C-alpha positions in Angstrom: -38.6 21.0 -12.0 -37.7 20.8 -15.7 -36.3 17.6 -16.9 -33.3 17.6 -19.3 -34.4 15.1 -22.0 -30.9 15.3 -23.6 -29.1 14.1 -20.4 -27.8 10.5 -20.6 -29.8 7.9 -18.6 -26.6 7.0 -16.7 -23.7 9.1 -15.5 -20.9 8.7 -18.0 -17.7 6.9 -16.9 -14.7 9.2 -16.2 -12.3 9.2 -19.2 -9.4 8.1 -17.1 -11.3 5.0 -16.0 -12.2 4.2 -19.5 -8.6 4.7 -20.6 -7.2 2.3 -18.0 -9.8 -0.3 -18.8 -9.3 0.0 -22.6 -5.5 -0.4 -22.3 -5.8 -3.5 -20.1 -8.5 -5.1 -22.2 -6.7 -4.2 -25.5 -3.5 -5.8 -24.4 -5.2 -9.0 -23.3 -7.1 -9.3 -26.6 -3.8 -8.8 -28.4 -2.1 -11.6 -26.4 -5.1 -13.9 -26.7 -5.4 -13.5 -30.5 -1.6 -13.9 -30.9 -1.5 -17.0 -28.7 -4.1 -18.6 -30.9 -2.3 -17.7 -34.1 -4.9 -15.2 -35.4 -2.6 -12.3 -35.6 1.1 -11.6 -35.9 4.0 -13.7 -37.1 4.6 -17.3 -35.9 6.6 -16.1 -33.0 3.6 -14.0 -31.8 2.4 -17.0 -29.8 5.1 -16.1 -27.3 4.2 -12.4 -26.9 2.5 -13.0 -23.6 5.4 -14.9 -22.1 7.8 -12.2 -23.4 5.7 -9.5 -21.8 5.6 -11.4 -18.5 9.4 -11.9 -18.7 10.1 -8.2 -19.4 7.3 -6.3 -17.6 6.1 -8.4 -14.7 7.4 -7.6 -11.2 9.9 -10.1 -9.8 10.6 -9.9 -6.1 14.2 -11.1 -6.9 14.6 -7.9 -8.9 13.8 -5.8 -5.9 16.3 -7.8 -3.8 19.0 -7.2 -6.4 18.3 -3.5 -6.4 18.5 -3.3 -2.6 21.7 -5.4 -2.5 23.5 -3.5 -5.2 22.1 0.0 -4.6 21.2 0.2 -8.3 17.9 1.1 -9.8 18.1 1.0 -13.6 15.0 2.3 -15.5 14.3 -1.0 -17.2 13.8 -2.6 -13.8 12.0 0.4 -12.1 9.4 0.4 -14.9 8.2 -3.0 -13.8 6.5 -1.4 -10.7 4.0 0.3 -13.1 3.8 -2.1 -16.0 2.9 -5.3 -14.2 -0.8 -4.2 -13.6 -1.3 -4.3 -17.4 0.0 -7.8 -17.9 -2.3 -10.7 -17.0 -1.8 -14.5 -17.1 -5.3 -15.2 -18.5 -8.4 -13.5 -20.0 -10.4 -14.4 -16.8 -7.9 -12.5 -14.5 -8.1 -9.5 -16.8 -11.9 -9.6 -17.0 -12.2 -9.4 -13.2 -9.7 -6.5 -13.1 -11.5 -4.5 -15.8 -14.9 -5.0 -14.2 -13.6 -3.7 -10.8 -11.9 -0.7 -12.6 -15.1 0.3 -14.3 -17.3 -0.2 -11.2 -15.1 1.2 -8.5 -13.3 3.6 -10.7 -16.5 5.2 -11.7 -17.4 6.0 -8.0 -13.9 7.2 -7.3 -13.5 9.2 -10.5 -16.7 11.1 -9.9 -15.0 12.6 -6.7 -11.3 12.7 -7.5 -9.6 14.4 -10.4 -8.2 12.3 -13.2 -4.7 13.0 -12.0 -5.7 11.8 -8.5 -7.2 8.6 -9.9 -3.9 7.9 -11.7 -1.9 8.6 -8.5 -4.1 6.2 -6.6 -3.9 3.5 -9.3 -0.2 3.6 -9.8 0.7 4.5 -6.2 -1.2 1.3 -5.0 0.6 -0.8 -7.7 4.0 0.5 -6.6 3.4 0.1 -2.9 1.8 -3.3 -3.4 4.9 -4.5 -5.4 7.2 -3.1 -2.7 5.4 -4.9 0.1 5.2 -8.1 -1.9 8.9 -7.9 -2.8 10.0 -7.2 0.7 7.8 -9.8 2.5 8.0 -12.5 -0.2 11.5 -12.2 -1.6 11.4 -15.6 -3.2 7.8 -15.4 -4.4 6.5 -15.9 -7.9 6.3 -13.0 -10.3 3.6 -10.4 -9.5 1.2 -9.8 -12.5 -2.2 -8.3 -13.1 -4.0 -5.2 -11.9 -5.5 -6.4 -8.6 -3.1 -4.4 -6.3 -4.0 -1.3 -8.3 -7.7 -2.2 -8.1 -7.4 -2.7 -4.4 -6.0 0.8 -4.3 -9.2 2.1 -6.0 -11.2 0.1 -3.4 -9.2 1.8 -0.7 -10.0 5.2 -2.2 -13.7 4.2 -2.4 -13.7 3.1 1.2 -12.3 6.4 2.4 -14.8 8.4 0.3 -17.7 6.3 1.5 -16.6 6.5 5.1 -16.8 10.3 4.9 -20.2 10.2 3.2 -21.6 7.9 5.9 -20.1 10.1 8.7 -21.7 13.2 7.1 -25.2 11.7 7.4 -24.6 10.3 10.9 -24.4 6.6 9.8 -21.8 4.1 11.0 -18.7 5.0 9.1 -17.1 1.6 9.5 -19.7 0.1 7.2 -17.5 1.5 4.5 -15.1 -1.4 5.1 -17.8 -4.0 4.2 -16.5 -4.3 0.6 -12.9 -5.0 1.5 -14.0 -7.4 4.3 -16.1 -9.3 1.8 -13.3 -9.5 -0.8 -10.9 -10.8 1.9 -13.4 -13.4 2.9 -13.6 -14.6 -0.7 -9.8 -14.8 -0.9 -9.7 -16.8 2.3 -12.3 -19.3 1.0 -10.6 -19.7 -2.4 -7.3 -20.1 -0.6 -8.7 -22.9 1.5 -10.4 -24.6 -1.4 -7.8 -24.2 -4.1 -4.6 -23.5 -2.3 -3.4 -20.0 -1.2 -0.9 -17.8 -2.9 0.8 -14.8 -1.3 -0.4 -12.2 -3.8 -2.9 -11.0 -1.2 0.0 -9.2 0.5 0.3 -6.9 -2.6 -3.5 -6.5 -2.6 -3.7 -5.4 1.0 -0.8 -3.1 0.6 -2.5 -1.6 -2.4 -5.7 -1.1 -0.4 -3.7 0.7 2.3 -1.9 2.9 -0.2 -5.1 3.8 -1.9 -6.8 4.7 1.4 -3.9 6.8 2.6 -3.4 8.6 -0.7 -7.0 9.5 -0.9 -6.8 11.3 2.5 -4.5 13.8 0.7 -6.1 13.8 -2.7 -9.8 14.0 -1.8 -11.5 17.4 -1.7 -10.4 19.1 1.5 -7.5 16.8 1.8 -5.7 16.5 5.0 -7.6 19.4 6.6 -10.9 17.5 6.1 -9.4 14.3 7.6 -8.2 16.1 10.7 -11.6 17.8 11.2 -13.3 14.4 10.9 -10.9 13.0 13.6 -11.6 15.9 15.9 -15.4 15.4 15.6 -15.2 11.8 16.8 
């Protein structure tokens, strides 16, 4: 077997995954530098707070839309902008690491459009669930609901892969189980927040969307159910 010496030592990251990570990382660098006065005019120190005010998801906004029957674009856009606005560099860093790691595995199977559908679909569904179940909650910020959507996609793809080789398909849920355990421990030690509702909803949305978006789609899913 002839070896391709020009091949990269590692499989390259899907461009859509790189793009998502670059946008999130770039915005955080911009906010961090502006907060420290390194760039922008004097009022740049408030750029992060202004972004949180204008682009974070507020449960109260969803309640207002439901009560009035109105859905202006400037409020709807919050469902897809909040994953790009983080409250700290550390929060952003964890999100980017998960996007690069999990997004690589998902992007090697799904098309770039499908990855975007999973990412933003999970963000939207996560915000809806959070807004409905925690109507008086704090603003929802950061990319974790969208990341959990990618984890949901990864779980479904891994479940199919394990089933194809005759292994226990439910091992695919080990990652989400581990992450939920970590959240539980942190909640006990440092006090819990209700953001986990958006995360779990994002996971469910990513898993469900991948049933339709994965190669073979719904037909493959039904065949797998019949084989059980």
